[in-house]
PDB file with one MODEL, atoms N, CA, C and O in Angstrom:
MODEL        1
ATOM      1  N   MET A   1     135.012 -66.550 219.166  1.00  0.00           N
ATOM      2  CA  MET A   1     135.547 -64.992 218.616  1.00  0.00           C
ATOM      3  C   MET A   1     135.667 -64.393 217.609  1.00  0.00           C
ATOM      4  O   MET A   1     136.336 -64.724 216.630  1.00  0.00           O
ATOM      5  N   SER A   2     135.058 -63.498 217.748  1.00  0.00           N
ATOM      6  CA  SER A   2     134.308 -62.994 215.949  1.00  0.00           C
ATOM      7  C   SER A   2     135.653 -61.975 215.672  1.00  0.00           C
ATOM      8  O   SER A   2     136.078 -61.175 216.507  1.00  0.00           O
ATOM      9  N   LYS A   3     136.152 -62.161 214.480  1.00  0.00           N
ATOM     10  CA  LYS A   3     136.502 -60.608 213.758  1.00  0.00           C
ATOM     11  C   LYS A   3     136.122 -59.846 213.257  1.00  0.00           C
ATOM     12  O   LYS A   3     135.215 -60.205 212.505  1.00  0.00           O
ATOM     13  N   LYS A   4     136.368 -58.635 213.236  1.00  0.00           N
ATOM     14  CA  LYS A   4     135.649 -57.652 211.994  1.00  0.00           C
ATOM     15  C   LYS A   4     136.427 -57.637 210.755  1.00  0.00           C
ATOM     16  O   LYS A   4     137.589 -57.660 210.349  1.00  0.00           O
ATOM     17  N   SER A   5     135.435 -57.595 210.429  1.00  0.00           N
ATOM     18  CA  SER A   5     135.737 -57.846 208.706  1.00  0.00           C
ATOM     19  C   SER A   5     136.177 -56.732 207.982  1.00  0.00           C
ATOM     20  O   SER A   5     135.217 -56.022 207.684  1.00  0.00           O
ATOM     21  N   LYS A   6     137.217 -56.311 207.592  1.00  0.00           N
ATOM     22  CA  LYS A   6     137.843 -55.280 206.687  1.00  0.00           C
ATOM     23  C   LYS A   6     136.920 -54.926 205.413  1.00  0.00           C
ATOM     24  O   LYS A   6     136.373 -55.530 204.490  1.00  0.00           O
ATOM     25  N   SER A   7     137.014 -54.019 205.737  1.00  0.00           N
ATOM     26  CA  SER A   7     136.036 -52.699 204.495  1.00  0.00           C
ATOM     27  C   SER A   7     136.529 -53.141 202.651  1.00  0.00           C
ATOM     28  O   SER A   7     137.625 -53.134 202.090  1.00  0.00           O
ATOM     29  N   LEU A   8     135.334 -53.438 202.231  1.00  0.00           N
ATOM     30  CA  LEU A   8     135.795 -53.431 201.042  1.00  0.00           C
ATOM     31  C   LEU A   8     135.862 -52.396 199.916  1.00  0.00           C
ATOM     32  O   LEU A   8     135.891 -52.673 198.717  1.00  0.00           O
ATOM     33  N   THR A   9     135.884 -51.125 200.471  1.00  0.00           N
ATOM     34  CA  THR A   9     135.682 -49.843 200.044  1.00  0.00           C
ATOM     35  C   THR A   9     136.925 -49.246 200.977  1.00  0.00           C
ATOM     36  O   THR A   9     137.122 -49.629 202.130  1.00  0.00           O
ATOM     37  N   ASN A  10     137.692 -48.294 200.326  1.00  0.00           N
ATOM     38  CA  ASN A  10     138.498 -47.172 200.803  1.00  0.00           C
ATOM     39  C   ASN A  10     137.180 -45.910 200.775  1.00  0.00           C
ATOM     40  O   ASN A  10     136.101 -45.831 200.188  1.00  0.00           O
ATOM     41  N   LYS A  11     138.146 -44.774 202.016  1.00  0.00           N
ATOM     42  CA  LYS A  11     136.796 -43.631 201.663  1.00  0.00           C
ATOM     43  C   LYS A  11     136.862 -43.243 200.715  1.00  0.00           C
ATOM     44  O   LYS A  11     135.971 -42.415 200.527  1.00  0.00           O
ATOM     45  N   ALA A  12     137.443 -43.372 199.956  1.00  0.00           N
ATOM     46  CA  ALA A  12     137.228 -42.361 198.747  1.00  0.00           C
ATOM     47  C   ALA A  12     135.903 -43.241 197.763  1.00  0.00           C
ATOM     48  O   ALA A  12     135.459 -42.748 196.726  1.00  0.00           O
ATOM     49  N   GLY A  13     135.340 -44.810 198.414  1.00  0.00           N
ATOM     50  CA  GLY A  13     134.783 -45.286 198.003  1.00  0.00           C
ATOM     51  C   GLY A  13     135.212 -46.152 196.888  1.00  0.00           C
ATOM     52  O   GLY A  13     134.244 -46.729 196.394  1.00  0.00           O
ATOM     53  N   GLU A  14     136.397 -46.453 196.296  1.00  0.00           N
ATOM     54  CA  GLU A  14     136.939 -47.513 196.043  1.00  0.00           C
ATOM     55  C   GLU A  14     136.923 -48.489 196.130  1.00  0.00           C
ATOM     56  O   GLU A  14     136.811 -48.463 197.355  1.00  0.00           O
ATOM     57  N   VAL A  15     136.940 -49.848 195.836  1.00  0.00           N
ATOM     58  CA  VAL A  15     136.750 -51.225 196.125  1.00  0.00           C
ATOM     59  C   VAL A  15     138.235 -51.424 195.529  1.00  0.00           C
ATOM     60  O   VAL A  15     138.912 -50.994 194.596  1.00  0.00           O
ATOM     61  N   ARG A  16     138.419 -52.892 197.286  1.00  0.00           N
ATOM     62  CA  ARG A  16     139.858 -52.598 197.014  1.00  0.00           C
ATOM     63  C   ARG A  16     139.779 -53.961 196.194  1.00  0.00           C
ATOM     64  O   ARG A  16     138.685 -54.417 195.862  1.00  0.00           O
ATOM     65  N   GLU A  17     141.051 -54.634 195.861  1.00  0.00           N
ATOM     66  CA  GLU A  17     141.450 -56.214 195.302  1.00  0.00           C
ATOM     67  C   GLU A  17     140.775 -56.896 196.624  1.00  0.00           C
ATOM     68  O   GLU A  17     141.220 -56.533 197.713  1.00  0.00           O
ATOM     69  N   LEU A  18     139.763 -57.829 196.592  1.00  0.00           N
ATOM     70  CA  LEU A  18     139.599 -59.225 197.246  1.00  0.00           C
ATOM     71  C   LEU A  18     140.189 -60.304 197.492  1.00  0.00           C
ATOM     72  O   LEU A  18     140.647 -60.931 196.537  1.00  0.00           O
ATOM     73  N   THR A  19     140.311 -60.717 198.574  1.00  0.00           N
ATOM     74  CA  THR A  19     141.228 -61.670 198.865  1.00  0.00           C
ATOM     75  C   THR A  19     140.500 -63.106 199.022  1.00  0.00           C
ATOM     76  O   THR A  19     139.306 -63.260 199.277  1.00  0.00           O
ATOM     77  N   ARG A  20     141.199 -63.852 198.872  1.00  0.00           N
ATOM     78  CA  ARG A  20     140.930 -66.029 199.179  1.00  0.00           C
ATOM     79  C   ARG A  20     139.771 -65.755 200.461  1.00  0.00           C
ATOM     80  O   ARG A  20     138.703 -66.369 200.474  1.00  0.00           O
ATOM     81  N   ALA A  21     140.078 -64.929 201.336  1.00  0.00           N
ATOM     82  CA  ALA A  21     139.105 -64.240 202.970  1.00  0.00           C
ATOM     83  C   ALA A  21     137.894 -64.293 202.101  1.00  0.00           C
ATOM     84  O   ALA A  21     136.984 -65.120 202.128  1.00  0.00           O
ATOM     85  N   ASP A  22     138.078 -63.084 201.196  1.00  0.00           N
ATOM     86  CA  ASP A  22     136.777 -62.634 201.495  1.00  0.00           C
ATOM     87  C   ASP A  22     136.192 -63.135 200.091  1.00  0.00           C
ATOM     88  O   ASP A  22     135.254 -62.374 199.852  1.00  0.00           O
ATOM     89  N   PHE A  23     136.328 -64.185 198.921  1.00  0.00           N
ATOM     90  CA  PHE A  23     135.538 -65.197 198.596  1.00  0.00           C
ATOM     91  C   PHE A  23     135.270 -66.247 199.555  1.00  0.00           C
ATOM     92  O   PHE A  23     134.254 -66.867 199.242  1.00  0.00           O
ATOM     93  N   LYS A  24     135.922 -66.738 200.801  1.00  0.00           N
ATOM     94  CA  LYS A  24     135.653 -67.639 201.340  1.00  0.00           C
ATOM     95  C   LYS A  24     133.982 -67.406 202.127  1.00  0.00           C
ATOM     96  O   LYS A  24     132.908 -67.997 202.019  1.00  0.00           O
ATOM     97  N   ASN A  25     134.427 -66.332 202.858  1.00  0.00           N
ATOM     98  CA  ASN A  25     133.498 -65.826 203.615  1.00  0.00           C
ATOM     99  C   ASN A  25     132.096 -65.495 203.221  1.00  0.00           C
ATOM    100  O   ASN A  25     131.030 -65.727 203.792  1.00  0.00           O
ATOM    101  N   ALA A  26     132.447 -64.735 201.801  1.00  0.00           N
ATOM    102  CA  ALA A  26     131.245 -64.683 200.630  1.00  0.00           C
ATOM    103  C   ALA A  26     129.782 -65.549 200.922  1.00  0.00           C
ATOM    104  O   ALA A  26     129.733 -66.757 201.154  1.00  0.00           O
ATOM    105  N   LYS A  27     128.880 -64.830 200.865  1.00  0.00           N
ATOM    106  CA  LYS A  27     126.976 -65.664 201.116  1.00  0.00           C
ATOM    107  C   LYS A  27     126.596 -65.460 200.075  1.00  0.00           C
ATOM    108  O   LYS A  27     126.835 -64.356 199.587  1.00  0.00           O
ATOM    109  N   PRO A  28     125.986 -66.268 199.456  1.00  0.00           N
ATOM    110  CA  PRO A  28     125.234 -66.500 197.852  1.00  0.00           C
ATOM    111  C   PRO A  28     124.056 -65.497 198.068  1.00  0.00           C
ATOM    112  O   PRO A  28     123.397 -65.282 199.085  1.00  0.00           O
ATOM    113  N   LEU A  29     123.956 -64.772 196.426  1.00  0.00           N
ATOM    114  CA  LEU A  29     123.096 -63.796 196.586  1.00  0.00           C
ATOM    115  C   LEU A  29     121.576 -64.201 197.401  1.00  0.00           C
ATOM    116  O   LEU A  29     120.848 -63.468 198.071  1.00  0.00           O
ATOM    117  N   ARG A  30     121.434 -65.630 197.059  1.00  0.00           N
ATOM    118  CA  ARG A  30     120.018 -65.474 197.943  1.00  0.00           C
ATOM    119  C   ARG A  30     120.188 -65.739 199.592  1.00  0.00           C
ATOM    120  O   ARG A  30     119.306 -66.309 200.235  1.00  0.00           O
ATOM    121  N   ASP A  31     121.088 -65.389 200.027  1.00  0.00           N
ATOM    122  CA  ASP A  31     121.195 -65.767 201.431  1.00  0.00           C
ATOM    123  C   ASP A  31     121.497 -64.488 201.772  1.00  0.00           C
ATOM    124  O   ASP A  31     120.873 -64.099 202.759  1.00  0.00           O
ATOM    125  N   ALA A  32     122.482 -63.456 201.133  1.00  0.00           N
ATOM    126  CA  ALA A  32     122.611 -62.360 201.211  1.00  0.00           C
ATOM    127  C   ALA A  32     121.385 -60.620 201.072  1.00  0.00           C
ATOM    128  O   ALA A  32     121.151 -59.553 201.640  1.00  0.00           O
ATOM    129  N   PHE A  33     121.054 -61.323 200.087  1.00  0.00           N
ATOM    130  CA  PHE A  33     120.266 -60.544 199.539  1.00  0.00           C
ATOM    131  C   PHE A  33     119.089 -61.101 199.019  1.00  0.00           C
ATOM    132  O   PHE A  33     119.068 -60.953 197.797  1.00  0.00           O
ATOM    133  N   PRO A  34     117.826 -61.843 199.573  1.00  0.00           N
ATOM    134  CA  PRO A  34     116.962 -62.859 198.739  1.00  0.00           C
ATOM    135  C   PRO A  34     115.646 -61.574 198.056  1.00  0.00           C
ATOM    136  O   PRO A  34     114.753 -61.842 197.252  1.00  0.00           O
ATOM    137  N   ALA A  35     115.846 -60.607 198.506  1.00  0.00           N
ATOM    138  CA  ALA A  35     114.674 -60.012 197.710  1.00  0.00           C
ATOM    139  C   ALA A  35     115.152 -60.033 196.393  1.00  0.00           C
ATOM    140  O   ALA A  35     114.563 -60.590 195.466  1.00  0.00           O
ATOM    141  N   MET A  36     116.195 -59.441 196.305  1.00  0.00           N
ATOM    142  CA  MET A  36     117.022 -59.417 195.002  1.00  0.00           C
ATOM    143  C   MET A  36     117.268 -60.454 194.032  1.00  0.00           C
ATOM    144  O   MET A  36     117.318 -60.333 192.808  1.00  0.00           O
ATOM    145  N   ALA A  37     117.470 -61.876 194.996  1.00  0.00           N
ATOM    146  CA  ALA A  37     117.297 -63.228 194.308  1.00  0.00           C
ATOM    147  C   ALA A  37     116.066 -63.508 193.841  1.00  0.00           C
ATOM    148  O   ALA A  37     115.894 -63.981 192.717  1.00  0.00           O
ATOM    149  N   ALA A  38     114.843 -63.164 194.891  1.00  0.00           N
ATOM    150  CA  ALA A  38     113.791 -63.632 194.109  1.00  0.00           C
ATOM    151  C   ALA A  38     113.263 -63.375 192.632  1.00  0.00           C
ATOM    152  O   ALA A  38     112.731 -64.096 191.788  1.00  0.00           O
ATOM    153  N   TYR A  39     113.700 -61.815 192.691  1.00  0.00           N
ATOM    154  CA  TYR A  39     113.481 -60.504 191.289  1.00  0.00           C
ATOM    155  C   TYR A  39     114.770 -61.307 190.460  1.00  0.00           C
ATOM    156  O   TYR A  39     114.424 -61.387 189.281  1.00  0.00           O
ATOM    157  N   ALA A  40     115.618 -61.695 190.583  1.00  0.00           N
ATOM    158  CA  ALA A  40     116.846 -62.117 189.523  1.00  0.00           C
ATOM    159  C   ALA A  40     116.018 -63.374 188.932  1.00  0.00           C
ATOM    160  O   ALA A  40     115.554 -63.256 187.797  1.00  0.00           O
ATOM    161  N   ARG A  41     115.789 -64.714 189.739  1.00  0.00           N
ATOM    162  CA  ARG A  41     114.381 -65.156 189.321  1.00  0.00           C
ATOM    163  C   ARG A  41     113.245 -65.647 188.664  1.00  0.00           C
ATOM    164  O   ARG A  41     112.902 -66.707 188.140  1.00  0.00           O
ATOM    165  N   SER A  42     112.628 -64.188 188.922  1.00  0.00           N
ATOM    166  CA  SER A  42     111.482 -64.216 188.406  1.00  0.00           C
ATOM    167  C   SER A  42     111.734 -63.521 187.084  1.00  0.00           C
ATOM    168  O   SER A  42     110.984 -63.565 186.109  1.00  0.00           O
ATOM    169  N   ARG A  43     112.806 -62.920 187.169  1.00  0.00           N
ATOM    170  CA  ARG A  43     112.935 -62.438 185.431  1.00  0.00           C
ATOM    171  C   ARG A  43     113.536 -63.317 184.742  1.00  0.00           C
ATOM    172  O   ARG A  43     113.449 -63.009 183.553  1.00  0.00           O
ATOM    173  N   ALA A  44     114.022 -64.123 184.874  1.00  0.00           N
ATOM    174  CA  ALA A  44     114.730 -65.559 184.254  1.00  0.00           C
ATOM    175  C   ALA A  44     113.606 -66.182 183.922  1.00  0.00           C
ATOM    176  O   ALA A  44     113.651 -66.596 182.763  1.00  0.00           O
ATOM    177  N   ASN A  45     112.683 -66.396 184.441  1.00  0.00           N
ATOM    178  CA  ASN A  45     111.587 -67.603 184.291  1.00  0.00           C
ATOM    179  C   ASN A  45     110.452 -66.974 183.433  1.00  0.00           C
ATOM    180  O   ASN A  45     109.505 -67.709 183.153  1.00  0.00           O
ATOM    181  N   LYS A  46     110.447 -65.519 182.927  1.00  0.00           N
ATOM    182  CA  LYS A  46     108.986 -65.441 182.349  1.00  0.00           C
ATOM    183  C   LYS A  46     108.679 -65.968 180.944  1.00  0.00           C
ATOM    184  O   LYS A  46     107.594 -65.883 180.368  1.00  0.00           O
ATOM    185  N   GLY A  47     110.145 -66.693 180.344  1.00  0.00           N
ATOM    186  CA  GLY A  47     109.678 -67.697 179.195  1.00  0.00           C
ATOM    187  C   GLY A  47     110.161 -66.283 178.086  1.00  0.00           C
ATOM    188  O   GLY A  47     110.134 -66.583 176.893  1.00  0.00           O
ATOM    189  N   GLU A  48     110.442 -65.305 178.304  1.00  0.00           N
ATOM    190  CA  GLU A  48     110.227 -64.420 177.193  1.00  0.00           C
ATOM    191  C   GLU A  48     111.807 -64.699 176.450  1.00  0.00           C
ATOM    192  O   GLU A  48     112.799 -64.804 177.171  1.00  0.00           O
ATOM    193  N   PRO A  49     111.895 -64.790 175.110  1.00  0.00           N
ATOM    194  CA  PRO A  49     112.741 -64.723 173.986  1.00  0.00           C
ATOM    195  C   PRO A  49     114.011 -64.425 174.682  1.00  0.00           C
ATOM    196  O   PRO A  49     113.883 -63.514 175.499  1.00  0.00           O
ATOM    197  N   THR A  50     115.257 -64.951 174.594  1.00  0.00           N
ATOM    198  CA  THR A  50     116.174 -63.931 174.931  1.00  0.00           C
ATOM    199  C   THR A  50     116.582 -62.876 173.461  1.00  0.00           C
ATOM    200  O   THR A  50     116.255 -62.900 172.274  1.00  0.00           O
ATOM    201  N   LYS A  51     117.378 -62.082 174.233  1.00  0.00           N
ATOM    202  CA  LYS A  51     118.120 -61.008 172.761  1.00  0.00           C
ATOM    203  C   LYS A  51     119.496 -61.778 172.426  1.00  0.00           C
ATOM    204  O   LYS A  51     120.125 -62.420 173.267  1.00  0.00           O
ATOM    205  N   GLN A  52     119.868 -61.623 171.098  1.00  0.00           N
ATOM    206  CA  GLN A  52     121.103 -62.066 170.296  1.00  0.00           C
ATOM    207  C   GLN A  52     122.199 -61.096 170.893  1.00  0.00           C
ATOM    208  O   GLN A  52     121.542 -60.131 171.284  1.00  0.00           O
ATOM    209  N   ALA A  53     123.564 -60.851 171.171  1.00  0.00           N
ATOM    210  CA  ALA A  53     124.583 -60.084 170.803  1.00  0.00           C
ATOM    211  C   ALA A  53     125.059 -60.050 169.431  1.00  0.00           C
ATOM    212  O   ALA A  53     125.202 -61.015 168.680  1.00  0.00           O
ATOM    213  N   VAL A  54     125.278 -58.877 169.203  1.00  0.00           N
ATOM    214  CA  VAL A  54     125.933 -58.227 167.621  1.00  0.00           C
ATOM    215  C   VAL A  54     126.130 -57.296 168.025  1.00  0.00           C
ATOM    216  O   VAL A  54     125.639 -56.638 168.942  1.00  0.00           O
ATOM    217  N   SER A  55     127.414 -57.065 166.892  1.00  0.00           N
ATOM    218  CA  SER A  55     127.940 -55.821 166.253  1.00  0.00           C
ATOM    219  C   SER A  55     127.574 -55.647 165.627  1.00  0.00           C
ATOM    220  O   SER A  55     127.370 -56.456 164.722  1.00  0.00           O
ATOM    221  N   ILE A  56     126.985 -53.732 165.619  1.00  0.00           N
ATOM    222  CA  ILE A  56     126.295 -53.237 164.831  1.00  0.00           C
ATOM    223  C   ILE A  56     127.061 -51.911 165.073  1.00  0.00           C
ATOM    224  O   ILE A  56     127.472 -51.446 166.136  1.00  0.00           O
ATOM    225  N   ARG A  57     127.180 -51.235 163.325  1.00  0.00           N
ATOM    226  CA  ARG A  57     127.507 -49.891 163.313  1.00  0.00           C
ATOM    227  C   ARG A  57     126.603 -49.116 162.764  1.00  0.00           C
ATOM    228  O   ARG A  57     125.965 -48.996 161.719  1.00  0.00           O
ATOM    229  N   LEU A  58     126.833 -48.327 164.426  1.00  0.00           N
ATOM    230  CA  LEU A  58     125.213 -47.042 164.243  1.00  0.00           C
ATOM    231  C   LEU A  58     126.717 -45.580 163.854  1.00  0.00           C
ATOM    232  O   LEU A  58     127.933 -45.607 164.043  1.00  0.00           O
ATOM    233  N   SER A  59     125.734 -44.452 163.241  1.00  0.00           N
ATOM    234  CA  SER A  59     126.294 -43.240 163.079  1.00  0.00           C
ATOM    235  C   SER A  59     126.363 -42.796 164.713  1.00  0.00           C
ATOM    236  O   SER A  59     126.101 -43.467 165.711  1.00  0.00           O
ATOM    237  N   PRO A  60     126.769 -41.548 164.598  1.00  0.00           N
ATOM    238  CA  PRO A  60     127.111 -40.796 165.667  1.00  0.00           C
ATOM    239  C   PRO A  60     126.230 -39.764 166.579  1.00  0.00           C
ATOM    240  O   PRO A  60     126.211 -39.156 167.649  1.00  0.00           O
ATOM    241  N   GLU A  61     125.561 -40.000 165.447  1.00  0.00           N
ATOM    242  CA  GLU A  61     123.919 -38.783 165.674  1.00  0.00           C
ATOM    243  C   GLU A  61     123.578 -39.880 166.734  1.00  0.00           C
ATOM    244  O   GLU A  61     123.792 -39.643 167.923  1.00  0.00           O
ATOM    245  N   VAL A  62     123.027 -41.134 166.311  1.00  0.00           N
ATOM    246  CA  VAL A  62     122.111 -42.019 166.643  1.00  0.00           C
ATOM    247  C   VAL A  62     122.076 -42.296 167.775  1.00  0.00           C
ATOM    248  O   VAL A  62     121.098 -42.264 168.522  1.00  0.00           O
ATOM    249  N   ILE A  63     123.964 -42.822 168.182  1.00  0.00           N
ATOM    250  CA  ILE A  63     124.245 -43.376 169.500  1.00  0.00           C
ATOM    251  C   ILE A  63     124.080 -42.296 170.642  1.00  0.00           C
ATOM    252  O   ILE A  63     123.674 -42.641 171.751  1.00  0.00           O
ATOM    253  N   GLY A  64     124.479 -40.672 170.285  1.00  0.00           N
ATOM    254  CA  GLY A  64     124.600 -39.821 170.475  1.00  0.00           C
ATOM    255  C   GLY A  64     123.107 -39.400 171.133  1.00  0.00           C
ATOM    256  O   GLY A  64     122.911 -39.010 172.284  1.00  0.00           O
ATOM    257  N   TYR A  65     122.094 -39.597 170.042  1.00  0.00           N
ATOM    258  CA  TYR A  65     120.577 -39.467 170.878  1.00  0.00           C
ATOM    259  C   TYR A  65     120.298 -40.274 171.883  1.00  0.00           C
ATOM    260  O   TYR A  65     120.126 -39.846 173.024  1.00  0.00           O
ATOM    261  N   PHE A  66     120.239 -41.273 171.630  1.00  0.00           N
ATOM    262  CA  PHE A  66     119.769 -42.790 172.669  1.00  0.00           C
ATOM    263  C   PHE A  66     120.526 -42.334 173.622  1.00  0.00           C
ATOM    264  O   PHE A  66     119.959 -41.690 174.504  1.00  0.00           O
ATOM    265  N   LYS A  67     122.086 -42.547 173.717  1.00  0.00           N
ATOM    266  CA  LYS A  67     122.925 -42.399 175.313  1.00  0.00           C
ATOM    267  C   LYS A  67     122.158 -41.378 175.824  1.00  0.00           C
ATOM    268  O   LYS A  67     121.803 -41.455 177.000  1.00  0.00           O
ATOM    269  N   SER A  68     121.780 -40.256 175.021  1.00  0.00           N
ATOM    270  CA  SER A  68     121.413 -38.266 175.997  1.00  0.00           C
ATOM    271  C   SER A  68     120.771 -38.675 177.160  1.00  0.00           C
ATOM    272  O   SER A  68     121.121 -38.308 178.282  1.00  0.00           O
ATOM    273  N   LYS A  69     119.275 -39.879 176.787  1.00  0.00           N
ATOM    274  CA  LYS A  69     118.510 -40.019 177.563  1.00  0.00           C
ATOM    275  C   LYS A  69     118.683 -40.604 178.306  1.00  0.00           C
ATOM    276  O   LYS A  69     117.676 -40.707 179.006  1.00  0.00           O
ATOM    277  N   GLY A  70     120.038 -41.530 178.886  1.00  0.00           N
ATOM    278  CA  GLY A  70     120.262 -42.327 179.496  1.00  0.00           C
ATOM    279  C   GLY A  70     120.411 -43.391 179.649  1.00  0.00           C
ATOM    280  O   GLY A  70     120.903 -43.995 178.696  1.00  0.00           O
ATOM    281  N   LEU A  71     120.098 -44.132 180.819  1.00  0.00           N
ATOM    282  CA  LEU A  71     120.372 -45.545 180.938  1.00  0.00           C
ATOM    283  C   LEU A  71     119.321 -46.479 180.260  1.00  0.00           C
ATOM    284  O   LEU A  71     118.133 -46.245 180.042  1.00  0.00           O
ATOM    285  N   GLY A  72     120.043 -47.581 179.985  1.00  0.00           N
ATOM    286  CA  GLY A  72     118.527 -47.806 178.835  1.00  0.00           C
ATOM    287  C   GLY A  72     118.989 -48.051 177.219  1.00  0.00           C
ATOM    288  O   GLY A  72     118.701 -48.979 176.464  1.00  0.00           O
ATOM    289  N   TRP A  73     119.944 -46.669 176.962  1.00  0.00           N
ATOM    290  CA  TRP A  73     119.776 -46.830 175.353  1.00  0.00           C
ATOM    291  C   TRP A  73     119.697 -47.854 174.322  1.00  0.00           C
ATOM    292  O   TRP A  73     119.272 -47.532 173.212  1.00  0.00           O
ATOM    293  N   GLN A  74     120.033 -48.969 174.543  1.00  0.00           N
ATOM    294  CA  GLN A  74     120.365 -49.655 174.402  1.00  0.00           C
ATOM    295  C   GLN A  74     118.819 -50.391 173.511  1.00  0.00           C
ATOM    296  O   GLN A  74     118.378 -50.439 172.363  1.00  0.00           O
ATOM    297  N   THR A  75     118.478 -50.808 174.721  1.00  0.00           N
ATOM    298  CA  THR A  75     116.883 -50.873 175.262  1.00  0.00           C
ATOM    299  C   THR A  75     115.891 -49.795 174.214  1.00  0.00           C
ATOM    300  O   THR A  75     114.945 -50.208 173.543  1.00  0.00           O
ATOM    301  N   ARG A  76     116.219 -48.771 174.247  1.00  0.00           N
ATOM    302  CA  ARG A  76     115.570 -48.083 173.761  1.00  0.00           C
ATOM    303  C   ARG A  76     115.693 -48.103 171.791  1.00  0.00           C
ATOM    304  O   ARG A  76     114.808 -48.131 170.936  1.00  0.00           O
ATOM    305  N   ILE A  77     116.961 -48.078 171.704  1.00  0.00           N
ATOM    306  CA  ILE A  77     117.431 -48.512 170.304  1.00  0.00           C
ATOM    307  C   ILE A  77     116.184 -49.754 169.786  1.00  0.00           C
ATOM    308  O   ILE A  77     115.470 -49.584 168.798  1.00  0.00           O
ATOM    309  N   ASP A  78     116.122 -51.005 170.695  1.00  0.00           N
ATOM    310  CA  ASP A  78     116.112 -52.134 170.002  1.00  0.00           C
ATOM    311  C   ASP A  78     114.592 -51.707 170.311  1.00  0.00           C
ATOM    312  O   ASP A  78     114.099 -52.252 169.324  1.00  0.00           O
ATOM    313  N   VAL A  79     113.501 -51.129 170.965  1.00  0.00           N
ATOM    314  CA  VAL A  79     112.367 -50.582 170.777  1.00  0.00           C
ATOM    315  C   VAL A  79     112.155 -50.295 169.546  1.00  0.00           C
ATOM    316  O   VAL A  79     111.453 -50.899 168.734  1.00  0.00           O
ATOM    317  N   ALA A  80     112.804 -49.310 169.406  1.00  0.00           N
ATOM    318  CA  ALA A  80     112.662 -48.615 167.768  1.00  0.00           C
ATOM    319  C   ALA A  80     112.740 -49.018 166.773  1.00  0.00           C
ATOM    320  O   ALA A  80     112.077 -48.710 165.782  1.00  0.00           O
ATOM    321  N   LEU A  81     113.823 -50.009 166.908  1.00  0.00           N
ATOM    322  CA  LEU A  81     114.353 -51.188 165.767  1.00  0.00           C
ATOM    323  C   LEU A  81     112.971 -52.073 165.463  1.00  0.00           C
ATOM    324  O   LEU A  81     112.579 -52.599 164.422  1.00  0.00           O
ATOM    325  N   LYS A  82     112.352 -52.015 166.899  1.00  0.00           N
ATOM    326  CA  LYS A  82     111.036 -53.416 166.676  1.00  0.00           C
ATOM    327  C   LYS A  82     109.571 -52.711 166.370  1.00  0.00           C
ATOM    328  O   LYS A  82     108.561 -53.409 166.285  1.00  0.00           O
ATOM    329  N   ALA A  83     109.528 -51.154 166.197  1.00  0.00           N
ATOM    330  CA  ALA A  83     108.811 -50.680 165.709  1.00  0.00           C
ATOM    331  C   ALA A  83     108.812 -50.752 164.176  1.00  0.00           C
ATOM    332  O   ALA A  83     107.833 -51.202 163.582  1.00  0.00           O
ATOM    333  N   PHE A  84     110.090 -50.238 163.420  1.00  0.00           N
ATOM    334  CA  PHE A  84     110.489 -50.018 162.455  1.00  0.00           C
ATOM    335  C   PHE A  84     109.992 -51.430 161.621  1.00  0.00           C
ATOM    336  O   PHE A  84     109.458 -51.473 160.513  1.00  0.00           O
ATOM    337  N   VAL A  85     110.389 -52.702 162.627  1.00  0.00           N
ATOM    338  CA  VAL A  85     110.164 -53.964 161.503  1.00  0.00           C
ATOM    339  C   VAL A  85     108.439 -54.322 161.861  1.00  0.00           C
ATOM    340  O   VAL A  85     107.909 -55.064 161.033  1.00  0.00           O
ATOM    341  N   GLU A  86     107.857 -54.008 162.628  1.00  0.00           N
ATOM    342  CA  GLU A  86     105.881 -53.551 162.834  1.00  0.00           C
ATOM    343  C   GLU A  86     105.641 -52.914 161.343  1.00  0.00           C
ATOM    344  O   GLU A  86     105.272 -53.621 160.405  1.00  0.00           O
ATOM    345  N   ALA A  87     105.859 -51.663 161.231  1.00  0.00           N
ATOM    346  CA  ALA A  87     105.284 -50.923 160.757  1.00  0.00           C
ATOM    347  C   ALA A  87     105.981 -50.983 159.148  1.00  0.00           C
ATOM    348  O   ALA A  87     105.659 -50.291 158.182  1.00  0.00           O
ATOM    349  N   ALA A  88     106.872 -51.881 159.212  1.00  0.00           N
ATOM    350  CA  ALA A  88     107.389 -52.559 157.755  1.00  0.00           C
ATOM    351  C   ALA A  88     106.641 -53.528 157.133  1.00  0.00           C
ATOM    352  O   ALA A  88     106.880 -53.755 155.947  1.00  0.00           O
ATOM    353  N   ARG A  89     105.639 -54.244 157.795  1.00  0.00           N
ATOM    354  CA  ARG A  89     105.160 -55.622 157.879  1.00  0.00           C
ATOM    355  C   ARG A  89     103.925 -55.286 156.919  1.00  0.00           C
ATOM    356  O   ARG A  89     103.116 -56.165 156.623  1.00  0.00           O
TER     357      ARG A  89
ENDMDL
END
């Protein structure tokens, strides 16, 4: 006997509150999305140094500029700072 699972979103696309049954029936990422799991594993095993979380105060102009270019703005700030460090050596 198979039950029809309740949709996780409503007509507006908003996610409903998850229940214990939702978590009980959840599949591991590697089973539900094998390609995504393989990609995540490949990214984790590159041996690249991890970044460190810090709090930094930047001017509104700097943040506005990098955010205006879209997603990845924090990475672009990191690249710009790395270029500055290399030029200063």
